[in-house]
GUKETI-67262 format. One record per residue: residue number from 1; residue in one letter; x, y, z of N, C-alpha, C in turn. Coordinates in pm, 1 decimal, always signed. Layout:
// GUKETI-67262
+-----+------+----------+----------+----------+----------+----------+----------+----------+----------+----------+
:  nr : rest :      n.u :      n.v :      n.w :     ca.u :     ca.v :     ca.w :      c.u :      c.v :      c.w :
+-----+------+----------+----------+----------+----------+----------+----------+----------+----------+----------+
: NUM :    a :        X :        Y :        Z :        X :        Y :        Z :        X :        Y :        Z :
...
+-----+------+----------+----------+----------+----------+----------+----------+----------+----------+----------+
//
This chain:
// GUKETI-67262
+-----+------+----------+----------+----------+----------+----------+----------+----------+----------+----------+
:  nr : rest :      n.u :      n.v :      n.w :     ca.u :     ca.v :     ca.w :      c.u :      c.v :      c.w :
+-----+------+----------+----------+----------+----------+----------+----------+----------+----------+----------+
:   1 :    m :  -2840.6 :  -8609.5 :  +8552.1 :  -2851.0 :  -8502.2 :  +8455.7 :  -2726.3 :  -8505.4 :  +8367.8 :
:   2 :    s :  -2747.2 :  -8498.1 :  +8236.5 :  -2634.9 :  -8504.7 :  +8143.7 :  -2563.2 :  -8370.1 :  +8138.4 :
:   3 :    a :  -2442.7 :  -8372.9 :  +8083.2 :  -2365.4 :  -8248.7 :  +8068.5 :  -2438.7 :  -8151.8 :  +7976.3 :
:   4 :    r :  -2506.2 :  -8204.3 :  +7873.5 :  -2580.2 :  -8117.7 :  +7781.4 :  -2696.3 :  -8049.2 :  +7851.8 :
:   5 :    q :  -2770.3 :  -8122.8 :  +7934.8 :  -2880.9 :  -8063.3 :  +8009.4 :  -2829.9 :  -7957.3 :  +8104.8 :
:   6 :    s :  -2715.6 :  -7981.3 :  +8167.1 :  -2657.8 :  -7881.7 :  +8256.7 :  -2621.6 :  -7756.3 :  +8180.6 :
:   7 :    l :  -2565.6 :  -7774.7 :  +8061.6 :  -2527.7 :  -7660.8 :  +7979.9 :  -2649.9 :  -7582.1 :  +7937.0 :
:   8 :    v :  -2758.5 :  -7651.7 :  +7903.4 :  -2882.9 :  -7584.2 :  +7866.6 :  -2933.2 :  -7501.7 :  +7984.0 :
:   9 :    g :  -2926.9 :  -7556.5 :  +8104.1 :  -2970.9 :  -7483.8 :  +8222.5 :  -2887.7 :  -7360.0 :  +8247.4 :
:  10 :    v :  -2757.5 :  -7370.4 :  +8228.8 :  -2669.2 :  -7255.3 :  +8247.9 :  -2694.2 :  -7152.6 :  +8139.3 :
:  11 :    a :  -2709.6 :  -7198.2 :  +8014.5 :  -2730.3 :  -7106.3 :  +7903.7 :  -2864.5 :  -7035.2 :  +7914.9 :
:  12 :    g :  -2959.1 :  -7094.9 :  +7983.3 :  -3090.9 :  -7035.3 :  +7995.6 :  -3099.8 :  -6927.4 :  +8101.5 :
:  13 :    c :  -2993.5 :  -6899.5 :  +8170.0 :  -2996.2 :  -6801.0 :  +8277.3 :  -2897.2 :  -6688.7 :  +8251.4 :
:  14 :    l :  -2934.2 :  -6571.4 :  +8295.1 :  -2845.4 :  -6456.6 :  +8291.4 :  -2807.2 :  -6428.4 :  +8436.6 :
:  15 :    v :  -2679.8 :  -6442.9 :  +8467.6 :  -2634.5 :  -6424.2 :  +8605.1 :  -2590.6 :  -6279.7 :  +8623.0 :
:  16 :    v :  -2643.3 :  -6215.3 :  +8726.5 :  -2608.0 :  -6077.0 :  +8755.8 :  -2546.1 :  -6070.6 :  +8894.5 :
:  17 :    a :  -2497.2 :  -5953.5 :  +8934.2 :  -2431.3 :  -5935.6 :  +9064.2 :  -2516.8 :  -5991.2 :  +9177.3 :
:  18 :    g :  -2453.3 :  -6053.5 :  +9273.2 :  -2523.0 :  -6108.4 :  +9389.4 :  -2571.7 :  -6250.0 :  +9367.0 :
:  19 :    g :  -2541.6 :  -6308.7 :  +9252.2 :  -2580.2 :  -6447.4 :  +9227.3 :  -2724.6 :  -6465.8 :  +9186.9 :
:  20 :    l :  -2795.6 :  -6357.5 :  +9156.3 :  -2935.0 :  -6367.0 :  +9115.0 :  -2941.9 :  -6424.0 :  +8974.3 :
:  21 :    c :  -3031.9 :  -6515.7 :  +8951.0 :  -3046.4 :  -6577.6 :  +8819.5 :  -3180.9 :  -6535.0 :  +8761.9 :
:  22 :    l :  -3176.6 :  -6460.2 :  +8653.8 :  -3298.6 :  -6417.9 :  +8586.2 :  -3316.0 :  -6507.2 :  +8463.6 :
:  23 :    c :  -3409.4 :  -6599.1 :  +8471.9 :  -3425.2 :  -6695.0 :  +8363.4 :  -3515.1 :  -6637.3 :  +8255.1 :
:  24 :    w :  -3459.5 :  -6627.3 :  +8134.0 :  -3538.3 :  -6583.0 :  +8020.1 :  -3590.3 :  -6702.3 :  +7942.6 :
:  25 :    r :  -3535.5 :  -6816.1 :  +7967.6 :  -3575.1 :  -6940.5 :  +7903.6 :  -3566.3 :  -7049.4 :  +8010.0 :
:  26 :    p :  -3657.7 :  -7141.0 :  +8013.7 :  -3654.0 :  -7243.5 :  +8118.0 :  -3522.0 :  -7319.5 :  +8120.4 :
:  27 :    a :  -3473.0 :  -7343.2 :  +8238.4 :  -3348.0 :  -7416.2 :  +8255.5 :  -3367.9 :  -7565.5 :  +8230.2 :
:  28 :    l :  -3489.4 :  -7612.8 :  +8243.7 :  -3517.3 :  -7754.7 :  +8221.3 :  -3539.6 :  -7781.2 :  +8073.2 :
:  29 :    s :  -3509.2 :  -7899.2 :  +8032.5 :  -3527.8 :  -7937.4 :  +7893.5 :  -3676.5 :  -7944.5 :  +7862.8 :
:  30 :    m :  -3716.1 :  -7882.6 :  +7751.6 :  -3854.7 :  -7888.8 :  +7707.6 :  -3856.7 :  -7888.1 :  +7555.8 :
:  31 :    p :  -3954.5 :  -7953.0 :  +7496.2 :  -3962.9 :  -7951.4 :  +7350.2 :  -4015.4 :  -7816.8 :  +7302.3 :
:  32 :    d :  -3963.2 :  -7768.4 :  +7190.2 :  -4015.9 :  -7644.0 :  +7136.3 :  -4152.5 :  -7667.5 :  +7073.8 :
:  33 :    s :  -4172.5 :  -7783.8 :  +7013.7 :  -4295.9 :  -7814.2 :  +6945.1 :  -4363.8 :  -7933.1 :  +7012.4 :
:  34 :    v :  -4491.4 :  -7917.0 :  +7046.2 :  -4567.9 :  -8022.0 :  +7113.7 :  -4696.5 :  -8046.8 :  +7036.2 :
:  35 :    r :  -4719.8 :  -8170.5 :  +6997.5 :  -4845.7 :  -8207.4 :  +6932.7 :  -4954.9 :  -8219.7 :  +7037.8 :
:  36 :    i :  -5069.2 :  -8159.1 :  +7010.5 :  -5183.9 :  -8169.2 :  +7101.2 :  -5254.1 :  -8301.9 :  +7071.5 :
:  37 :    p :  -5271.5 :  -8388.0 :  +7171.3 :  -5338.7 :  -8516.6 :  +7147.0 :  -5479.8 :  -8497.2 :  +7091.2 :
:  38 :    i :  -5515.9 :  -8579.7 :  +6996.6 :  -5647.3 :  -8572.0 :  +6932.2 :  -5750.8 :  -8636.6 :  +7023.3 :
:  39 :    v :  -5859.7 :  -8564.9 :  +7051.4 :  -5965.1 :  -8619.6 :  +7137.1 :  -6098.7 :  -8632.2 :  +7064.8 :
:  40 :    e :  -6109.3 :  -8572.2 :  +6945.1 :  -6231.3 :  -8589.3 :  +6865.8 :  -6196.0 :  -8574.5 :  +6718.0 :
:  41 :    d :  -6285.2 :  -8621.1 :  +6633.6 :  -6260.2 :  -8615.5 :  +6489.1 :  -6242.2 :  -8471.4 :  +6443.2 :
:  42 :    r :  -6152.9 :  -8457.3 :  +6342.9 :  -6127.7 :  -8326.1 :  +6282.3 :  -6164.9 :  -8335.1 :  +6135.5 :
:  43 :    p :  -6177.0 :  -8219.3 :  +6068.6 :  -6202.8 :  -8225.6 :  +5923.6 :  -6095.4 :  -8309.7 :  +5855.5 :
:  44 :    e :  -6136.0 :  -8383.7 :  +5756.1 :  -6045.3 :  -8475.9 :  +5686.1 :  -5919.3 :  -8404.9 :  +5638.0 :
:  45 :    g :  -5807.2 :  -8466.4 :  +5666.3 :  -5679.4 :  -8413.1 :  +5621.7 :  -5616.8 :  -8309.4 :  +5713.8 :
:  46 :    l :  -5688.9 :  -8263.7 :  +5813.3 :  -5634.2 :  -8163.1 :  +5904.9 :  -5551.9 :  -8233.8 :  +6012.4 :
:  47 :    p :  -5421.0 :  -8206.1 :  +6021.1 :  -5337.8 :  -8274.3 :  +6120.4 :  -5367.1 :  -8225.1 :  +6262.4 :
:  48 :    a :  -5316.1 :  -8298.3 :  +6358.7 :  -5327.8 :  -8255.7 :  +6498.5 :  -5261.3 :  -8118.8 :  +6514.0 :
:  49 :    a :  -5312.2 :  -8038.7 :  +6604.9 :  -5254.1 :  -7906.4 :  +6629.4 :  -5116.3 :  -7921.5 :  +6691.7 :
:  50 :    r :  -5033.2 :  -7823.6 :  +6669.4 :  -4898.0 :  -7822.0 :  +6724.7 :  -4879.3 :  -7691.5 :  +6800.8 :
:  51 :    f :  -4839.0 :  -7701.4 :  +6926.8 :  -4807.6 :  -7583.7 :  +7006.6 :  -4657.8 :  -7560.6 :  +7002.2 :
:  52 :    q :  -4616.9 :  -7436.1 :  +6980.6 :  -4475.9 :  -7403.4 :  +6975.4 :  -4439.6 :  -7312.3 :  +7092.3 :
:  53 :    h :  -4361.5 :  -7366.3 :  +7185.7 :  -4316.6 :  -7286.9 :  +7299.0 :  -4241.1 :  -7162.9 :  +7253.2 :
:  54 :    g :  -4159.8 :  -7176.1 :  +7148.5 :  -4078.6 :  -7064.8 :  +7100.4 :  -4159.6 :  -6944.5 :  +7054.9 :
:  55 :    r :  -4281.2 :  -6966.6 :  +7006.6 :  -4367.1 :  -6855.1 :  +6964.2 :  -4430.0 :  -6784.6 :  +7083.5 :
:  56 :    h :  -4414.1 :  -6841.6 :  +7201.6 :  -4470.4 :  -6784.5 :  +7323.5 :  -4360.5 :  -6750.8 :  +7424.3 :
:  57 :    d :  -4237.3 :  -6730.9 :  +7377.7 :  -4123.7 :  -6716.6 :  +7469.8 :  -4118.4 :  -6582.5 :  +7542.1 :
:  58 :    q :  -4212.8 :  -6492.2 :  +7515.8 :  -4218.1 :  -6368.1 :  +7592.7 :  -4276.4 :  -6391.9 :  +7732.3 :
:  59 :    f :  -4331.8 :  -6511.0 :  +7753.1 :  -4389.2 :  -6548.8 :  +7882.1 :  -4300.1 :  -6650.7 :  +7950.1 :
:  60 :    d :  -4299.3 :  -6652.0 :  +8082.2 :  -4227.9 :  -6759.9 :  +8150.6 :  -4326.5 :  -6875.8 :  +8171.4 :
:  61 :    c :  -4274.0 :  -6988.0 :  +8211.9 :  -4354.4 :  -7110.9 :  +8224.4 :  -4478.3 :  -7090.6 :  +8311.7 :
:  62 :    s :  -4463.6 :  -7014.4 :  +8419.8 :  -4573.3 :  -7000.3 :  +8516.4 :  -4690.9 :  -6919.8 :  +8460.4 :
:  63 :    a :  -4674.4 :  -6855.4 :  +8345.7 :  -4787.9 :  -6785.5 :  +8285.2 :  -4895.5 :  -6884.6 :  +8241.8 :
:  64 :    c :  -4854.1 :  -7005.8 :  +8204.9 :  -4948.9 :  -7107.7 :  +8156.7 :  -4953.7 :  -7233.1 :  +8242.9 :
:  65 :    h :  -4842.6 :  -7266.3 :  +8306.5 :  -4833.1 :  -7390.7 :  +8384.6 :  -4828.6 :  -7360.0 :  +8533.2 :
:  66 :    p :  -4906.7 :  -7425.5 :  +8615.4 :  -5004.2 :  -7529.8 :  +8584.5 :  -5146.7 :  -7478.7 :  +8572.0 :
:  67 :    a :  -5169.1 :  -7346.5 :  +8580.7 :  -5306.1 :  -7294.6 :  +8581.4 :  -5384.0 :  -7327.1 :  +8453.1 :
:  68 :    l :  -5327.8 :  -7301.1 :  +8335.1 :  -5399.1 :  -7325.5 :  +8210.0 :  -5373.2 :  -7463.2 :  +8152.9 :
:  69 :    f :  -5252.2 :  -7511.6 :  +8169.9 :  -5211.3 :  -7640.7 :  +8115.2 :  -5135.6 :  -7718.6 :  +8221.1 :
:  70 :    p :  -5160.5 :  -7849.1 :  +8231.0 :  -5073.3 :  -7929.0 :  +8317.7 :  -4935.5 :  -7936.0 :  +8252.5 :
:  71 :    k :  -4837.2 :  -7983.8 :  +8322.1 :  -4702.8 :  -7992.7 :  +8266.1 :  -4683.3 :  -8120.7 :  +8186.3 :
:  72 :    w :  -4790.5 :  -8176.8 :  +8135.1 :  -4783.2 :  -8292.5 :  +8046.8 :  -4883.6 :  -8266.9 :  +7935.0 :
:  73 :    r :  -4867.2 :  -8340.1 :  +7825.4 :  -4957.3 :  -8321.3 :  +7711.8 :  -5098.8 :  -8362.0 :  +7748.3 :
:  74 :    v :  -5193.1 :  -8279.0 :  +7709.6 :  -5333.3 :  -8307.6 :  +7735.3 :  -5412.8 :  -8268.5 :  +7611.1 :
:  75 :    g :  -5512.0 :  -8349.0 :  +7576.9 :  -5597.0 :  -8317.7 :  +7463.2 :  -5711.3 :  -8227.0 :  +7503.5 :
:  76 :    f :  -5754.0 :  -8144.4 :  +7409.5 :  -5869.4 :  -8056.3 :  +7431.8 :  -5928.6 :  -8023.0 :  +7296.2 :
:  77 :    t :  -6044.4 :  -7961.1 :  +7297.7 :  -6118.4 :  -7935.1 :  +7174.1 :  -6134.1 :  -7785.2 :  +7150.6 :
:  78 :    h :  -6181.9 :  -7750.9 :  +7031.8 :  -6213.5 :  -7610.7 :  +7003.7 :  -6325.7 :  -7562.7 :  +7095.5 :
:  79 :    r :  -6417.1 :  -7651.5 :  +7129.0 :  -6524.2 :  -7615.0 :  +7222.5 :  -6464.3 :  -7570.9 :  +7356.3 :
:  80 :    d :  -6365.3 :  -7644.7 :  +7406.2 :  -6297.5 :  -7607.1 :  +7530.9 :  -6235.0 :  -7467.9 :  +7518.0 :
:  81 :    m :  -6166.5 :  -7445.6 :  +7406.5 :  -6099.3 :  -7316.6 :  +7386.9 :  -6200.3 :  -7203.5 :  +7374.1 :
:  82 :    n :  -6311.3 :  -7227.1 :  +7304.1 :  -6415.1 :  -7124.6 :  +7290.0 :  -6479.2 :  -7089.8 :  +7423.8 :
:  83 :    e :  -6472.5 :  -7181.5 :  +7519.3 :  -6525.5 :  -7156.7 :  +7654.0 :  -6420.6 :  -7093.7 :  +7745.8 :
:  84 :    g :  -6304.8 :  -7055.9 :  +7687.6 :  -6202.8 :  -6984.5 :  +7764.6 :  -6101.6 :  -7072.0 :  +7835.1 :
:  85 :    r :  -6097.2 :  -7199.0 :  +7799.8 :  -5998.6 :  -7288.1 :  +7861.4 :  -5882.0 :  -7310.4 :  +7765.4 :
:  86 :    f :  -5770.1 :  -7355.3 :  +7818.9 :  -5649.3 :  -7386.4 :  +7741.4 :  -5609.8 :  -7263.6 :  +7659.0 :
:  87 :    c :  -5586.6 :  -7278.8 :  +7528.9 :  -5541.9 :  -7166.7 :  +7444.2 :  -5642.2 :  -7050.9 :  +7448.1 :
:  88 :    g :  -5770.2 :  -7084.1 :  +7461.7 :  -5876.2 :  -6983.7 :  +7462.4 :  -5872.2 :  -6888.7 :  +7580.3 :
:  89 :    a :  -5794.4 :  -6919.9 :  +7682.8 :  -5782.2 :  -6828.8 :  +7797.0 :  -5716.5 :  -6697.4 :  +7755.6 :
:  90 :    c :  -5625.2 :  -6703.2 :  +7659.7 :  -5559.0 :  -6581.9 :  +7609.9 :  -5603.8 :  -6545.7 :  +7469.4 :
:  91 :    h :  -5621.9 :  -6647.7 :  +7384.5 :  -5658.5 :  -6622.2 :  +7245.3 :  -5809.3 :  -6600.0 :  +7234.3 :
:  92 :    d :  -5851.2 :  -6483.5 :  +7286.3 :  -5992.8 :  -6448.1 :  +7291.2 :  -6022.9 :  -6320.3 :  +7213.4 :
:  93 :    g :  -5922.0 :  -6266.3 :  +7145.7 :  -5940.5 :  -6143.2 :  +7069.8 :  -5901.4 :  -6018.9 :  +7145.3 :
:  94 :    s :  -5881.9 :  -6029.7 :  +7276.8 :  -5839.6 :  -5912.4 :  +7353.5 :  -5695.9 :  -5927.7 :  +7403.3 :
:  95 :    a :  -5666.1 :  -6037.6 :  +7470.3 :  -5529.1 :  -6060.1 :  +7517.8 :  -5438.0 :  -6105.1 :  +7404.3 :
:  96 :    a :  -5489.8 :  -6184.3 :  +7313.2 :  -5415.2 :  -6233.7 :  +7196.7 :  -5514.9 :  -6255.7 :  +7084.2 :
:  97 :    s :  -5465.5 :  -6284.9 :  +6965.2 :  -5553.6 :  -6300.8 :  +6849.5 :  -5664.6 :  -6401.8 :  +6877.3 :
:  98 :    d :  -5780.0 :  -6373.7 :  +6820.9 :  -5897.8 :  -6458.5 :  +6838.7 :  -5879.7 :  -6589.1 :  +6761.8 :
:  99 :    l :  -5917.3 :  -6699.6 :  +6823.1 :  -5906.8 :  -6830.7 :  +6758.7 :  -5992.6 :  -6840.6 :  +6633.8 :
: 100 :    t :  -6109.0 :  -6777.8 :  +6634.0 :  -6197.9 :  -6788.6 :  +6518.6 :  -6143.6 :  -6711.6 :  +6399.4 :
: 101 :    a :  -6058.5 :  -6612.6 :  +6422.4 :  -6000.7 :  -6533.6 :  +6313.4 :  -5873.1 :  -6596.0 :  +6258.7 :
: 102 :    a :  -5817.0 :  -6692.7 :  +6329.8 :  -5690.0 :  -6754.3 :  +6289.4 :  -5710.6 :  -6849.8 :  +6172.6 :
: 103 :    d :  -5608.5 :  -6859.0 :  +6089.6 :  -5606.4 :  -6957.4 :  +5983.3 :  -5581.8 :  -7093.4 :  +6049.0 :
: 104 :    c :  -5659.3 :  -7193.8 :  +6013.8 :  -5645.2 :  -7326.1 :  +6074.5 :  -5501.3 :  -7377.2 :  +6068.5 :
: 105 :    k :  -5434.3 :  -7346.7 :  +5956.8 :  -5298.9 :  -7398.7 :  +5934.5 :  -5194.0 :  -7328.5 :  +6018.4 :
: 106 :    s :  -5230.9 :  -7227.3 :  +6095.6 :  -5132.5 :  -7166.6 :  +6185.2 :  -5106.6 :  -7256.8 :  +6305.3 :
: 107 :    c :  -5201.3 :  -7340.8 :  +6341.3 :  -5183.4 :  -7436.7 :  +6451.6 :  -5180.5 :  -7580.9 :  +6401.1 :
: 108 :    h :  -5263.5 :  -7610.3 :  +6303.3 :  -5273.5 :  -7746.5 :  +6249.7 :  -5175.0 :  -7762.2 :  +6133.9 :
: 109 :    v :  -5048.2 :  -7780.6 :  +6169.1 :  -4942.4 :  -7792.8 :  +6068.5 :  -4891.6 :  -7936.0 :  +6065.8 :
: 110 :    p :  -4851.3 :  -7982.7 :  +5944.7 :  -4799.7 :  -8120.3 :  +5935.6 :  -4673.3 :  -8139.6 :  +6015.4 :
+-----+------+----------+----------+----------+----------+----------+----------+----------+----------+----------+
//
């Protein structure tokens, strides 16, 4: 583990009395932006979707991993999400904004 990774781990924790570590941000290195692998054709010119961990930082890792998403990049489709899997588990219009109401460019960004 590099000194920078160690520093990230320390910076990601708030230490309180008794040595308890309350992590508000994962101590492990993770990318803020992750491209979702393409598994089927999309409308022409629409880039692959991008997931941003930072836009979901009110949740800890275990809210999504490993139940909704494995800890590695995996491709999925809008059909999967409409059936309540992956992003669709929360983005159903009740827990979070509905996928059908979202602007395509909110996820499919260059």
